[in-house]
C-alpha positions, 0 to 999 in steps of 0.5 A: 750538551750545555755550558760549564758556568759554574765552578765548584769550591775545592772543599766541596770538590773533596767532599762529594768526589771521596763520596762518589769515590766510595759508591763506586769502590763499592759498586753502590749505584743507588748511594752514587745516584743519590750523591748524583741528585744532591750534587745537581740540586747545588748547580755544581754538576756542571763543573766539570772535575765534579762531572768527570768524577760522576762519570768515574763513579758510573763506570765503576758501578756498572752503569755505563748508561748512566756515565753515558748521560753525564758525558753528552751534559760535558760542552767541552770534554778533555782527555780524562772524560773520554777515558773514563767513557770508554773505561766504562763502556769497556769494563761494564761488556759493551765491546762494540761501543767501546771500540767506536769511542776508541776510534773517535779519541785523538792520541788514545792514551795507554790507559785507553788501549789497555781498557780496549786490551782487557774487554777483548781479553775478558770477552776470549777475543784473542786476536783482536788483542794482538791485533791492538797489542801490536800497534801500541807505541808504548806499553805499560805494565798492565798491557802486558800482564792483560796479554798474559792474562788473557792467553792464560786464561785461553789455555795457550800457556806456552805463549802467556809464559813467552809473553811474560818472557818478553815483557822485560826483553822491552823494558817493563818490570814485572809487578805482582800482578805480573807474577801471581798470573804466571804462577798461575800459569805454572800451576796449569797442567804440564807446567806443575809437572815440569816443577816436579820434574826439576825438584827431583832433578835439584835433588839427584844434582851433585853440583856437576853440570849446567847452571842455569837449571841448578840455580832454578831449583836451588831458589824453588827450594830455598824459596818454597820453604819462604822462611829463608827469604833473606838468603835466597833473595841476596841469591836471586839479586846476584843473578841476571833477572833475564836468567831466573825469569827464563830458566824455568817456571821454578825461577818465575816462583823464586822471582816473586818471593825475592821481589815481594817478600810481604806481599799478601798477594804473592804469600797467597799466589805461592801458597795456592801453588804448593797446595794444588801441587799437593806438596803440604809441607811446603804449602805448610811452610809458606803460610807459617812464614806469612806475616799477614794472612786473610780467608784467601790464605785459609781457604787454599790450606783448608781445601789443599788438606781437604782434597789430598785426603787430610781432612782432619788437618783441613779442620784444624786450619778452619778452626785455626782460621776463626781463632784468628778472627778470620770469618770464612767464606761461601769457599771456605764453607765448602772445602769444609763440609766436604772434609767432614764428609770424607771424615765421616763427621756427620754432626760437625758438618750439619752444625757448619751448615746450619752455622753459615747462615746463622752465624755468617750470614752466608746463604748456602749455595748448590755446591753446600747442599750437595756437599751435606747430601753427600755427608749424609749419605756417606753416613748411612741416611740416604734417605734423608740425603735424597730428600735433601737434593730433592728439596735444595732451594736450586736444581739439583746438579749433576754432582749432587746427583752423583754423591746420592748415587754414590750414597745408594750404591754403598747402601745397596739401595738400588731402587734410589740408585736407579732414580739417582741415574735417571736424574743425572742422564737427563742433566747429561745424556751423553754420559752412560755410566750413571746407569752402569752403575746403577746396576752394581 
């Protein structure tokens, strides 16, 4: 280590802090290193503010090794220095080093705790995360969100909901991320069926009975339409928050919309929820009422309609997306090609496939090739489908061969069907169904 002998002028700090922040935000390591070299040549690399900013940049760019080299030059690291080094380790998968560094810090801040919590949950080490969470003397909304997300990602949905409900009992108000995370829980398995059941209860309710489910279900219907947000919000604000949140998954969605009526993040989460649920009318209502829409919004509508047998509607939203000047991404094209295949639109599907690279500079992935192979097969062009699967610049996956097998069966092409079945069995030897299907 060496001492700090030069202090950079404020104008210098502002200029290079902005450059390093941009490099970090874009995860552009070469640009960050280039900036570091320029700073070093001025001699102001020895300024602790600049060193800390470099630390933060390298962490965001995924280079914990570069971050540690910078840290080791700091003669008197401050709390921010230790925190940024810890975050660099934790966010880049160096869990052992992160925990060791954490244990070196006296009186670690909530930011330090949250960095380790996030690392534990990312690697699905929920027992370690729980132990650390229980030791925290002070928790913020990020701490709770991390635990809720961790439980959800490891399949502990009931625990995720319980933790969400416990957050407010601890005096922490949920934010957008909290609600979006819980909505993902709601749209998984049993919770989706719960929403459907509660909506049915509301339709059958004649005004009598327990108030709690009535209120929750009335809110979900009103807020599901999203355009009635003002009335729904007034109802919501008149109720104790804990009653809405603890009532049901329906209440959680209601709370989301009332708390963040202008939030694109929340709007997209609700939109995706209804699309997954298959309630396309509610999804359309949400979509049309959203003040702003982005690629995620349109992808939810395209995928939701395509997966529910409404391919032409899916393609309508794909066209509307472009009319609004919103560029499709890789996920958009997967749904678009899938919709073209199920609508029998061979020419349109092929044009979309070609346009991915030509118009949007998106390299087709194995899922896109699989969709086109399925499209050709459904159009009776089985030989071309087989050629595409065999010539794609990837190893064909199980789904690709499944689509070809289905096409062969429809075209009564037993020889190709057997070849496809053999490929499928090689990929998943535990499955016998491909061979059975190939015989018919």
